[in-house]
C-alpha positions in Angstrom: 56.3 12.4 9.8 52.6 13.3 10.5 51.5 10.6 8.1 53.4 7.9 9.9 52.0 9.0 13.2 48.4 8.8 12.1 48.9 5.4 10.5 50.3 4.1 13.9 47.3 5.6 15.7 44.9 3.8 13.3 46.6 0.5 14.0 46.4 1.2 17.7 42.7 1.9 17.4 42.0 -1.2 15.3 43.6 -3.5 17.8 41.2 -2.3 20.5 37.9 -2.9 18.7 36.0 -6.1 19.6 35.4 -8.9 17.2 31.6 -8.2 16.8 32.2 -4.9 15.0 35.9 -4.7 14.2 37.5 -1.6 12.7 40.4 -1.8 10.3 42.5 1.2 9.0 42.2 2.4 5.4 45.0 1.1 3.1 46.5 4.6 2.7 45.4 7.0 5.4 46.2 10.5 4.2 46.3 12.8 7.3 45.8 16.5 7.3 46.2 19.2 9.8 43.0 20.7 11.1 42.2 24.3 11.3 41.5 24.0 15.0 45.1 24.0 16.2 46.0 26.3 19.1 47.0 29.8 18.3 50.7 29.0 18.7 50.5 26.0 16.4 53.7 24.3 15.2 54.8 24.5 11.6 52.9 22.2 9.3 56.0 20.0 8.8 56.8 19.8 12.5 57.6 16.3 13.8 55.1 14.5 15.8 56.4 14.2 19.4 53.4 12.2 20.7 51.0 9.9 18.9 47.3 10.0 19.5 46.3 7.2 21.9 42.9 5.7 22.5 41.5 6.4 25.9 37.9 5.3 25.6 36.7 2.6 23.2 33.1 2.3 22.2 31.7 -0.8 20.6 29.3 -0.3 17.7 25.9 -1.9 18.0 25.5 -4.5 15.3 22.2 -3.8 13.4 19.6 -6.4 14.3 18.3 -6.8 10.7 21.9 -7.4 9.5 22.4 -10.1 12.1 19.2 -11.7 10.9 20.2 -11.6 7.3 23.9 -12.4 8.0 25.2 -9.3 6.4 28.6 -7.7 7.0 29.6 -4.2 6.0 32.5 -1.7 5.7 31.8 2.0 6.5 34.5 4.4 5.3 34.7 7.4 7.6 36.8 10.5 8.0 37.0 12.3 11.3 39.2 14.8 13.3 40.9 13.8 16.5 41.0 17.3 18.0 43.6 18.9 20.1 41.4 18.1 23.1 41.2 14.4 22.2 37.6 14.3 21.1 36.2 13.2 17.8 34.7 15.9 15.6 33.5 16.4 12.0 32.7 12.8 11.2 32.1 12.4 7.5 30.7 9.4 5.7 32.9 8.8 2.6 31.6 5.5 1.3 29.9 2.3 2.4 29.4 -1.3 1.1 27.8 -4.5 2.3 28.5 -8.1 1.7 26.6 -11.3 2.5 28.4 -13.9 4.6 29.7 -17.0 2.9 30.2 -20.0 5.2 31.9 -23.3 4.4 29.9 -26.5 4.3 31.5 -27.7 7.5 29.3 -25.3 9.5 26.2 -27.1 8.4 24.7 -23.7 7.3 23.9 -23.2 3.6 24.4 -19.5 2.7 25.8 -20.0 -0.8 23.3 -17.6 -2.3 24.8 -14.1 -2.1 22.5 -11.4 -0.8 23.4 -7.7 -0.8 21.8 -4.4 -0.3 22.5 -0.8 0.2 24.1 -0.1 3.5 21.5 2.5 4.6 18.8 -0.3 4.7 20.5 -1.9 7.7 21.7 1.1 9.7 25.5 0.4 9.6 26.3 4.1 8.9 24.4 5.2 12.0 26.0 2.5 14.2 29.5 3.3 13.0 29.2 7.1 13.3 27.5 6.8 16.7 30.3 4.6 18.1 33.2 6.7 16.7 31.6 10.0 18.0 31.8 8.6 21.5 35.5 7.6 21.4 38.1 9.6 23.3 41.8 10.0 22.7 44.9 11.5 24.1 45.7 14.0 21.4 48.6 14.0 19.1 51.4 16.5 19.7 53.8 18.2 17.4 56.8 19.8 19.0 55.1 19.3 22.3 51.9 21.2 21.3 48.6 19.3 21.0 47.4 19.3 17.4 44.3 18.1 15.6 44.6 15.6 12.8 42.1 14.2 10.3 42.2 10.5 9.5 40.4 8.2 7.1 39.0 5.2 8.8 37.1 2.0 7.8 34.7 0.6 10.4 34.4 -3.1 9.6 31.4 -5.0 10.8 32.2 -8.7 11.0 29.7 -11.3 12.1 30.5 -13.6 15.0 31.2 -17.2 14.2 28.1 -19.5 14.2 27.5 -21.5 17.3 28.6 -25.1 16.8 27.1 -28.2 18.5 30.1 -28.5 20.8 29.8 -24.9 22.0 26.1 -25.3 22.6 26.8 -28.4 24.7 29.4 -26.6 26.8 27.0 -23.7 27.3 24.3 -26.0 28.5 26.5 -27.7 31.1 27.8 -24.4 32.5 26.4 -23.2 35.9 23.3 -21.1 35.4 23.4 -17.4 36.3 20.3 -15.7 37.6 19.3 -12.3 36.4 17.9 -10.3 39.3 18.2 -6.7 38.1 17.4 -5.6 34.5 16.1 -2.5 32.9 15.6 -0.5 29.7 17.4 2.8 29.0 15.2 5.3 27.1 15.9 8.8 25.9 13.9 11.5 27.8 11.3 13.2 25.7 11.4 10.7 22.8 11.2 7.4 24.6 13.6 5.9 22.1 15.8 3.1 23.4 19.4 4.1 23.9 22.2 1.6 23.2 25.8 1.8 24.4 25.0 3.3 27.8 27.4 2.1 30.6 25.4 1.2 33.7 27.3 0.8 36.9 26.0 -0.7 40.2 28.2 -0.4 43.3 27.9 -0.7 47.1 30.1 -1.1 50.1 30.5 -4.7 51.6 32.4 -5.2 54.8 34.4 -2.0 54.3 35.2 -2.7 50.6 33.7 -1.2 47.5 32.0 -3.7 45.2 30.9 -2.8 41.7 29.8 -4.2 38.4 29.2 -2.7 34.9 26.8 -3.5 32.0 26.3 -1.9 28.6 22.9 -1.5 27.1 22.4 -3.5 23.9 20.7 -2.4 20.7 17.3 -2.7 22.4 18.5 -0.4 25.2 18.4 -3.3 27.7 20.9 -4.0 30.5 21.1 -7.0 32.9 22.9 -7.8 36.1 23.1 -11.3 37.5 23.5 -12.7 41.0 23.6 -9.3 42.8 23.5 -9.8 46.5 20.4 -8.5 48.3 20.5 -5.0 49.6 20.7 -1.4 48.4 22.8 -0.7 45.3 23.7 2.7 43.9 23.2 3.0 40.2 25.1 5.3 37.7 24.3 5.4 34.0 26.6 7.4 31.7 26.7 7.9 27.9 28.5 10.4 25.7 26.2 13.3 24.9 23.8 12.6 27.8 23.5 13.8 31.4 24.3 11.0 33.9 21.6 9.2 35.8 22.2 8.6 39.5 19.8 6.7 41.7 19.6 3.7 44.1 17.7 0.4 43.9 17.0 -2.3 46.5 17.6 -5.9 45.4 15.3 -8.4 47.2 16.3 -12.1 47.5 14.3 -14.3 45.1 12.9 -11.4 43.1 13.8 -9.8 39.8 13.9 -6.0 39.8 12.8 -4.5 36.5 13.0 -0.8 35.8 13.1 1.9 33.1 15.5 4.8 33.2 15.1 8.0 31.2 18.4 9.6 30.2 18.4 13.2 29.0 20.5 14.4 26.0 22.8 17.3 26.5 21.3 18.7 23.3 18.3 17.7 21.3 19.7 19.2 18.1 20.4 16.4 15.7 23.4 18.1 14.1 25.5 18.6 17.2 27.8 15.7 16.6 28.0 14.5 13.0 28.6 16.6 9.9 27.9 14.1 7.1 29.3 14.4 3.7 26.6 15.6 1.2 25.6 13.2 -1.5 27.5 13.9 -4.6 26.0 16.7 -6.7 25.1 16.1 -10.4 23.7 19.5 -11.0 25.0 23.0 -11.2 23.0 24.2 -8.2 21.0 21.8 -6.1 20.1 23.2 -2.7 19.2 20.4 -0.4 17.8 21.2 3.0 16.7 18.7 5.7 13.7 18.9 7.9 15.7 19.7 11.0 17.5 22.5 9.2 14.4 24.3 7.9 11.6 24.1 10.5 13.1 26.8 12.7 14.1 29.4 10.0 12.6 32.7 11.2 9.9 34.2 9.1 8.8 30.9 7.7 6.6 30.0 10.7 8.2 26.6 10.9 7.0 25.7 7.4 9.3 23.4 5.3 8.4 24.9 2.0 8.6 28.7 2.7 12.3 28.3 3.4 12.9 28.2 -0.4 12.2 31.9 -0.7 15.5 32.5 1.2 17.7 30.7 -1.3 19.6 32.3 -4.2 17.7 32.8 -7.4 14.3 33.1 -5.7 12.5 36.4 -5.9 10.3 37.8 -3.2 6.6 37.3 -4.0 4.7 40.5 -4.3 2.5 40.8 -1.2 4.4 38.0 0.5 2.8 34.8 -0.4 1.7 31.8 -2.4 4.2 31.7 -5.4 7.7 30.5 -6.2 9.5 32.9 -8.6 12.8 31.6 -9.9 15.4 33.4 -12.0 13.2 35.8 -13.8 10.4 33.3 -14.7 6.8 33.4 -13.8 5.3 31.2 -11.0 3.7 29.0 -13.6 7.1 28.3 -15.1 8.5 26.4 -12.1 7.6 22.8 -11.4 6.5 22.0 -7.9 6.6 18.3 -7.0 6.2 16.0 -4.0 8.4 12.9 -4.7 8.0 13.7 -8.4 4.2 14.0 -8.2 3.0 17.3 -9.7 1.2 19.5 -7.1 -1.1 22.3 -8.2 -0.9 24.4 -5.0 1.9 24.0 -2.5 0.7 26.9 -0.4 -2.6 27.8 1.3 -4.2 31.2 0.9 -1.7 34.0 1.5 1.4 31.7 1.5 1.5 31.5 5.3 1.5 27.7 5.3 2.3 24.9 2.8 0.0 21.9 2.4 2.6 19.3 3.8 3.5 19.2 7.5 7.1 19.4 8.6 6.8 16.0 10.4 6.4 14.2 7.1 9.2 16.0 5.2 12.6 14.4 4.8 14.4 16.8 2.5 13.7 19.7 0.1 15.5 19.8 -3.2 15.5 23.0 -5.1 17.0 23.5 -8.6 17.0 27.1 -9.8 18.2 26.0 -13.3 20.0 23.4 -15.4 18.1 20.6 -13.7 18.3 16.9 -14.7 16.4 15.4 -17.7 14.3 13.6 -15.0 12.3 16.8 -14.9 10.7 18.7 -17.8 7.8 20.8 -19.1 9.1 23.9 -17.3 11.4 26.8 -18.3 12.0 28.1 -14.8 13.2 25.9 -11.9 12.2 22.8 -10.1 11.1 22.3 -6.5 10.8 18.7 -5.2 9.8 17.9 -1.7 10.6 14.4 -0.5 8.5 12.5 2.1 10.4 10.8 4.8 10.7 7.1 5.2 9.0 5.8 8.4 10.5 3.2 10.7 9.4 1.4 13.8 12.7 0.5 15.3 11.5 1.2 18.8 8.0 -0.1 18.3 6.5 3.1 20.0 3.7 5.4 19.0 5.0 8.9 18.3 3.3 12.1 17.5 2.9 15.8 18.0 0.3 18.5 18.6 1.2 22.0 17.4 -1.1 24.9 18.4 -0.4 28.5 17.3 -2.4 31.7 16.7 -2.8 30.7 13.1 -3.8 27.0 13.2 -3.6 23.7 15.0 -1.9 20.6 13.6 -1.8 16.9 14.8 0.6 14.2 13.7 0.6 10.5 14.7 3.0 7.7 13.7 2.0 4.2 14.6 4.1 1.0 14.1 1.8 -1.8 12.9 4.1 -4.8 12.4 7.7 -5.6 11.6 8.7 -3.2 8.7 5.2 -1.6 8.5 4.5 1.8 9.9 1.6 4.2 9.3 1.4 8.0 9.9 -1.6 10.4 9.7 -1.7 14.2 10.0 -4.1 17.0 9.8 -4.3 20.8 10.2 -7.0 23.4 10.5 -6.7 27.2 10.5 -8.8 29.6 12.5 -7.7 32.8 10.7 -11.5 33.2 9.9 -12.3 33.5 13.6 -9.5 36.1 14.2 -10.5 38.2 11.2 -14.2 38.2 12.1 -13.2 39.7 15.5 -10.7 42.1 13.9 -12.8 43.5 11.0 -14.9 46.4 12.3 -18.6 46.7 11.6 -18.0 50.0 9.7 -15.8 48.3 7.1 -18.8 47.4 4.9 -17.4 43.9 4.5 -18.9 40.8 6.1 -16.8 37.7 6.4 -19.1 34.8 5.6 -16.4 32.2 5.6 -12.9 33.6 5.1 -10.2 32.7 4.8 -10.2 29.1 6.1 -7.9 26.3 5.2 -7.2 22.7 6.2 -5.1 19.9 5.0 -4.7 16.2 5.7 -2.2 13.4 5.0 -1.8 9.7 5.4 1.5 7.8 4.9 2.3 4.1 4.9 5.7 2.7 4.8 6.4 -1.1 4.3 9.7 -2.7 3.9 9.4 -6.5 4.1 13.1 -7.0 3.1 16.1 -4.9 2.4 15.5 -5.2 -1.3 11.9 -4.2 -1.4 10.5 -0.9 -0.2 6.8 0.2 -0.6 5.4 3.6 0.3 1.9 5.0 -0.1 1.1 8.7 0.5 -2.3 10.4 0.3 -2.7 14.2 0.9 -5.2 16.9 0.3 -5.9 20.6 0.8 -9.0 22.7 1.1 -9.2 26.6 1.1 -12.3 28.8 1.2 -12.8 32.5 1.0 -16.3 34.2 1.1 -17.0 37.9 1.4 -20.1 40.0 1.3 -19.8 43.7 0.3 -22.7 45.7 1.6 -22.2 48.4 -1.1 -20.5 46.6 -4.1 -20.6 49.9 -6.1 -17.9 51.2 -3.8 -15.6 48.7 -5.3 -16.7 49.3 -8.9 -19.7 50.8 -10.5 -20.0 47.8 -12.8 -20.2 45.2 -10.1 -23.8 44.1 -9.7 -23.5 41.8 -6.7 -21.4 42.0 -3.5 -21.2 38.2 -2.9 -17.6 37.1 -3.5 -16.7 33.4 -3.2 -13.5 31.5 -4.0 -12.5 28.0 -3.1 -9.8 25.6 -4.0 -9.3 22.0 -3.0 -7.2 19.1 -4.3 -6.3 15.5 -3.4 -3.3 13.4 -4.5 -2.4 9.8 -3.8 0.6 7.8 -4.9 2.1 4.4 -4.5 5.8 4.0 -4.8 7.7 0.7 -5.1 11.5 0.8 -4.9 13.5 -2.4 -5.8 17.2 -2.5 -4.9 18.6 -6.0 -5.5 22.1 -4.8 -5.1 24.1 -1.6 -4.5 24.5 -1.3 -8.3 20.9 -1.2 -9.4 17.8 0.5 -8.3 14.4 0.8 -9.9 11.7 3.2 -8.7 8.1 2.9 -9.9 5.5 5.5 -8.9 1.8 5.7 -9.9 -0.4 8.6 -8.9 -3.9 9.8 -9.2 -5.5 13.1 -8.1 -8.3 15.5 -8.4 -8.3 19.4 -8.4 -11.2 21.8 -8.1 -11.4 25.6 -8.3 -14.8 27.3 -7.7 -15.0 31.1 -7.8 -17.8 33.5 -8.3 -18.9 37.1 -7.9 -22.7 36.9 -7.4 -24.2 35.7 -10.7 -22.2 38.1 -12.8 -18.9 36.1 -13.0 -17.9 32.5 -12.3 -15.0 30.2 -12.8 -15.4 26.4 -12.2 -12.6 24.0 -13.0 -12.6 20.2 -12.2 -9.5 18.3 -13.1 -8.5 14.7 -12.9 -4.7 13.9 -13.0 -3.0 10.6 -13.6 0.8 10.2 -13.4 3.3 7.4 -13.8 7.0 7.6 -13.3 9.6 4.9 -13.6 13.3 5.5 -13.0 16.1 3.0 -13.2 19.7 3.6 -12.1 22.4 1.1 -13.1 26.0 1.5 -12.0 27.7 -0.3 -14.9 31.2 0.3 -13.6 32.8 2.4 -10.9 33.1 5.2 -13.5 29.9 4.8 -15.5 26.3 5.0 -14.4 23.3 4.8 -16.7 19.9 6.2 -15.8 16.7 6.0 -17.8 13.0 6.6 -17.2 9.5 7.4 -18.4 7.5 10.4 -17.2 3.7 10.1 -18.1 0.9 12.4 -17.2 -2.7 12.6 -18.3 -5.0 15.5 -17.3 -8.8 15.5 -18.0 -10.6 18.8 -17.3 -14.1 20.3 -17.3 -14.3 24.1 -17.3 -17.2 26.5 -17.0 -16.2 30.2 -17.2 -18.0 33.5 -17.4 -15.5 36.3 -17.0 -13.5 39.1 -18.7 -10.2 38.1 -20.3 -7.5 38.3 -17.6 -4.5 40.7 -18.0 -1.2 39.3 -19.3 2.2 39.7 -17.8 3.3 43.3 -18.3 -0.3 44.6 -18.4 -1.8 46.6 -15.6 -4.9 45.4 -13.9 -7.6 48.0 -14.7 -11.2 48.1 -13.7 -12.5 48.7 -17.2 -13.9 46.3 -19.7 -15.8 44.4 -17.1 -18.8 44.3 -19.4 -16.6 42.4 -22.0 -17.5 39.1 -20.6 -16.5 35.9 -22.3 -18.5 32.7 -21.6 -17.1 29.2 -22.4 -17.8 25.7 -21.4 -15.3 22.9 -22.1 -15.9 19.3 -21.3 -13.4 16.4 -21.3 -10.4 18.5 -22.3 -7.4 16.1 -22.3 -3.7 16.9 -21.9 -1.5 13.8 -22.6 2.2 14.3 -21.9 4.8 11.5 -22.2 8.5 11.8 -21.8 11.1 9.1 -22.1 14.6 10.2 -21.0 18.1 8.8 -20.5 21.1 10.2 -18.6 24.7 9.1 -18.1 27.2 9.9 -15.4 30.9 9.6 -16.2 33.4 9.8 -13.4 36.9 10.3 -14.7 40.4 11.1 -13.4 39.9 9.5 -9.9 36.3 11.0 -9.9 37.7 14.5 -10.0 35.8 15.1 -13.3 32.1 14.3 -13.6 30.2 14.7 -16.9 26.4 14.2 -16.8 24.9 14.4 -20.3 21.2 13.6 -20.8 18.4 13.6 -23.4 14.7 14.1 -22.9 11.9 13.7 -25.5 8.5 15.2 -24.6 5.2 14.6 -26.3 2.5 17.2 -25.8 -0.9 15.9 -27.0 -2.7 19.2 -26.3 -0.4 21.3 -28.6 -1.4 20.3 -32.2 1.0 22.7 -33.9 4.1 21.3 -32.2 3.7 18.0 -30.3 7.3 17.0 -29.8 10.3 18.6 -28.1 13.9 17.4 -27.9 15.9 18.6 -24.8 19.6 17.8 -24.7 21.3 18.9 -21.5 24.8 18.5 -20.0 26.4 19.3 -16.7 30.2 19.2 -16.0 31.8 19.4 -12.6 35.6 19.4 -12.2 37.4 19.3 -8.8 40.6 20.8 -9.9 42.0 21.3 -6.4 40.8 19.6 -3.2 37.8 21.5 -1.9 37.6 23.6 -5.1 35.1 22.7 -7.9 34.3 24.5 -11.1 31.0 23.7 -12.7 29.2 24.5 -15.9 26.0 23.5 -17.7 23.8 24.1 -20.7 20.4 22.7 -21.5 17.3 23.1 -23.6 13.9 23.3 -21.9 10.3 23.4 -23.3 7.0 24.3 -21.8 3.5 24.1 -23.3 1.2 27.1 -23.2 -1.2 27.3 -20.3 -4.5 25.5 -20.9 -6.5 28.7 -20.9 -4.2 30.1 -23.6 -5.1 27.2 -25.9 -8.9 28.0 -25.5 -10.3 29.6 -28.7 -12.4 32.0 -26.6 -9.6 33.2 -24.3 -6.5 32.5 -26.4 -5.4 30.6 -29.5 -5.6 26.9 -30.1 -2.7 27.1 -32.7 -0.1 28.2 -30.2 3.3 26.4 -30.2 5.7 25.3 -27.4 7.6 27.9 -25.4 11.3 27.2 -25.3 14.4 28.3 -23.5 18.1 27.6 -23.2 19.7 27.7 -19.7 23.4 28.4 -19.2 25.3 28.3 -15.9 28.9 28.7 -14.8 30.1 28.6 -11.2 32.7 27.8 -8.6 32.3 26.0 -5.2 34.8 26.2 -2.3 34.7 24.2 0.9 37.2 25.9 3.3 35.8 23.7 6.1 33.5 20.6 6.2 30.8 22.8 7.6 31.3 25.9 5.4 30.4 26.1 1.7 30.9 29.1 -0.6 29.1 28.9 -3.9 29.2 31.5 -6.7 27.2 30.9 -9.9 26.6 33.1 -13.0 23.6 32.3 -15.2 21.9 33.3 -18.4 18.6 32.2 -19.7 17.4 32.8 -23.3 13.6 32.5 -23.7 11.8 32.4 -27.1 8.3 31.7 -28.5 6.7 33.1 -25.3 2.9 33.6 -25.4 1.8 37.2 -25.6 -0.9 39.4 -27.0 -0.6 39.9 -30.8 -1.5 42.7 -33.1 -2.6 40.4 -35.9 -6.2 41.3 -36.8 -7.8 37.9 -37.7 -7.3 34.4 -38.9 -10.3 32.9 -40.7 -13.3 34.5 -39.1 -12.0 35.5 -35.7 -9.4 37.7 -34.0 -6.0 36.3 -33.0 -5.8 37.0 -29.3 -2.4 35.4 -28.5 0.7 34.3 -30.4 4.2 33.0 -29.8 5.7 36.5 -30.5 7.4 37.3 -27.2 11.0 36.6 -26.2 12.9 37.0 -22.9 16.3 37.1 -21.4 17.5 36.7 -17.8 21.0 37.0 -16.5 22.6 37.4 -13.2 24.9 36.2 -10.4 24.1 34.1 -7.3 26.2 33.9 -4.1 25.6 31.4 -1.4 27.6 31.2 1.9 26.4 28.4 4.1 27.5 27.5 7.6 26.2 24.1 8.6 25.5 23.3 12.3 28.7 23.5 14.3 29.6 25.1 17.6 25.8 25.6 18.2 25.5 27.9 15.1 24.0 27.5 11.7 22.9 29.9 9.0 23.5 31.2 5.5 23.9 34.4 3.5 22.2 34.4 0.1 22.6 37.1 -2.6 21.2 37.4 -6.1 22.0 40.0 -8.7 19.8 39.6 -11.7 17.9 41.4 -14.5 14.9 39.8 -16.2 13.5 41.4 -19.4 10.8 40.7 -22.0 10.3 41.6 -25.6 6.5 41.6 -26.4 6.9 41.4 -30.1 9.8 40.7 -32.6 11.9 43.8 -33.1 10.4 45.6 -30.1 12.1 47.1 -27.2 13.0 45.0 -24.1 11.2 46.0 -20.9 11.5 44.8 -17.3 9.7 41.6 -16.4 6.8 41.8 -13.8 8.9 40.0 -11.2 12.3 41.5 -11.9 14.2 42.3 -8.7 17.8 43.5 -9.1 19.1 42.8 -5.6 17.9 40.1 -3.3 19.9 39.7 0.0 18.9 37.3 2.7 20.7 36.5 6.0 19.5 33.5 8.1 21.1 32.6 11.4 20.2 30.4 14.4 22.1 29.8 17.6 21.5 27.1 20.2 21.7 28.3 23.7 22.0 26.3 27.0 19.0 24.8 28.7 17.3 24.1 25.3 16.8 27.7 24.2 17.3 28.7 20.6 17.2 32.0 18.9 17.1 32.9 15.2 16.7 35.7 12.8 16.1 36.4 9.1 16.8 39.7 7.5 15.9 40.5 3.9 16.8 43.5 1.6 15.2 43.3 -1.8 14.8 45.8 -4.7 11.2 47.0 -4.9 8.8 45.3 -7.3 8.1 46.8 -10.7 5.0 48.9 -11.3 3.1 50.5 -14.2 2.0 54.0 -13.0 -1.2 55.7 -14.0 -0.7 59.1 -15.5 -4.2 60.3 -14.9 -7.8 59.4 -15.9 -10.3 60.1 -18.7 -14.0 60.4 -17.9 -16.2 57.7 -19.6 -19.8 58.9 -19.7 -21.1 55.4 -20.7 -19.7 53.9 -17.6 -20.0 57.0 -15.4 -16.4 56.5 -14.2 -12.9 57.4 -15.0 -10.6 55.2 -17.0 -6.9 55.3 -16.1 -4.2 56.2 -18.5 -1.3 53.8 -18.0 2.3 54.8 -18.3 5.1 52.6 -19.8 4.9 49.0 -18.6 6.9 48.5 -15.4 8.6 51.9 -15.7 8.7 52.5 -11.9 9.6 50.6 -8.8 8.3 50.4 -5.3 10.8 51.5 -2.6 13.4 49.1 -1.4 11.9 46.2 0.7 13.6 45.3 4.0 12.3 43.3 6.9 13.6 41.5 10.1 12.0 38.3 11.4 12.9 36.8 14.7 12.2 33.5 16.4 12.7 32.2 19.9 12.3 28.6 21.0 12.3 27.0 24.4 12.0 23.2 25.0 11.2 21.4 28.2 12.1 17.7 28.4 9.9 15.2 30.3 10.4 11.5 30.6 7.9 10.5 27.9 7.3 13.7 25.9 8.7 17.1 25.1 7.1 20.5 25.2 8.2 23.5 23.1 7.1 27.1 23.1 8.0 29.4 20.3 7.5 33.1 19.4 7.9 34.3 15.9 8.0 38.0 15.2 7.3 38.7 11.5 8.5 42.2 10.5 10.0 42.7 14.0 10.8 46.5 13.6 7.4 47.2 11.9 8.7 48.3 8.5 6.0 49.8 6.3 6.9 48.1 3.0 4.9 49.4 0.0 3.1 46.6 -1.8 0.9 48.7 -4.1 -1.0 51.9 -4.7 -4.7 52.8 -4.2 -5.8 55.6 -6.6 -8.6 58.0 -6.1 -11.7 58.2 -8.3 -10.0 60.1 -11.2 -6.5 58.6 -10.8 -5.0 62.0 -10.0 -3.7 60.9 -6.6 -2.7 57.7 -4.9 -2.0 56.3 -1.4 0.4 53.6 -0.4 -0.8 50.1 0.3 1.6 48.6 2.8 2.3 45.0 3.9 1.6 43.4 7.2 2.7 45.3 10.3 4.7 43.5 13.1 3.0 40.1 13.5 3.6 38.0 16.6 2.9 34.3 16.3 2.9 32.4 19.6 2.6 28.7 19.7 3.2 25.6 21.7 4.1 22.1 20.5 4.0 18.8 22.4 5.9 15.8 21.0 5.8 12.2 22.2 
């Protein structure tokens, strides 16, 4: 009975939609009862006693580019008609476009079919915006209002072309004179608002006279032939506060004005909950810019939010590394649109090198990632730069000033389809530290620490089929210290001048060709430069200069509705010059000890090349009405810098099966390979005969979507690592010692739980929990020990709530098992060095105490006509927990003191947006 009622409601709705953007019902609309029914809800099979009826129809704005190209479209939606008669939980199910085909009698030749992806024209946005503003009389079951979910197809149909006869009739009609017109803009953003109902009314000879107009896709409204005098004006739109004012019409004059209408909420997730793009991986966490910039504890940074996701360990000391599922930071790939990035964070991990204004989404894969990615045995982090548009033709930007740094962003439309954006940021932590470090400390801050970054983005889309983007970005960090008494740090340090600097630049050009909704090709070329320069007086130095060249081509072909083929090429060439004079660094599992500083190794390497080429192919099979998805792939990697083992073969497969609506079981297995680090292949610091490190990743999980805005995800994982690089006990090969060998193995296993609540009812947040154990075996047959970055329990709670009057509050609370540590059991006096040498205990045989910390954030926004002003306060470590990050031993290692992390850190900032 409920099914019949919803079908009738669809037909009623379809009959009320204008010809310009007509809506037609789906062929088989399967209704469902919503969970938002009243507490005394009728039984599920109760008969419908009243059908939902349309009270307020809203016409969709036909996208201007689609009118120009004569493109029509169908947008398949699902939405709830609530018990209150409003539209909620709009989901985009599918979309398609078609080119208009006209008969020869019209005199217009459009015989060549043109098509494109629907997102290129804005049909989805137009359809969801229109549907969200509709109002209904709710359905009733047994006399009680109920909420129903309906599938719905919004059909955009072009109006018929104007014929010669119609043109003649129009020319002979009596002309009407526009004497009142205006533009409706959104307060704070200046964006033009379509679909606003503007009413003018006045009293004439005791009677009320009124007229209405609706703003078009340019936000323009017009009134004709209004009689002179004062008219009251009322402008109303769903989701906006009404505008009330009065205007005076003067005979023979045209009144032109601009009205600014204020949104009820400036949160972009307060109306539409879009269906996520279909997952092809076991665990892909995708977060949008709006979701992540206000996560407490991240200081509004779009990258730092990753540390709050399942599978990611807390970095010791709190910054600068991404540690995934028991692998080291160097084992996880960090990309920007597929371009390898050497450093995603500035010093200390407080900020990333990409501003939030340029970020579209962040994709994070803790394991079992696609064959599109390779050369890493950990996870993959890929940050995607947003696509610019100049729909409103306005200059936009922002200025963000906090106690840490200042950042500027500008977005400028240049021409139709061409937009340019630039950004930059500079810290002033150096000024703050210079004021904070006392004169008695014995440390002078010459230049420390200071960072800045810069970006330039150009987006050009001449037609729907062709999309070109160019992005250039760079980063620069400097740290310089002067110790007045360097012997206080170590008796073997001869100079107190410490300097360390890193900088890099990357630029890429991307061309995306989409001739139809069945084929897409993406070509990306990139070039970059990295430099690291560190020294301790004249005693030690490390200088690295690196040139990086990359090429990626990816093609996706939808052969049939159930078969998609993808193939690509991943090419990278690194050319490095290195000049090093330093002791050999400790390996994973070894304690950093101030001994052996005199054992200095000096090496100079010029024109060292790393050539890496990887063709790959992947297939997606959708079977049993798309309930079963199988994604097998193969990747071949060539490593020119590894002479002992240049080729690797990585087969991978992911299977996802939706066995019940909203329940999905998933599984995956895949091989991964990673070359040794460049310094490990150096004959002075390592072994040029090393082989590839390898691993096999396994995952098995279950997903449940009890509501459209709630996701529960549980995944178990196991990772088998082999041929890891470690120190070796082999005495010599030929005439020199063997420093490193592929003797180590590893294993990581655990469970991840992710409970996510997307924005709804002014709340968003998630609960993340990881249970894991990461172990290493330093030599064949040896005992397994804990990995340096092993953390058994990682619990994170993130929550934000939108309050009235543009206030927002949020919190993040973390509870993490303490990091591993190798204790010192005492010290032995060394007369040659005149100092004590520590006696280390078993590697990673103790842990620091449990880490826990609360971070808070408060935001307040003020809306002006042409700009917005925000003020925010972030409290890092709000209850001032003294978390232990290390130990400081006395001179003979008989006693130690705790080294704690940062105390409560308030970060106050303001941000203006226009």
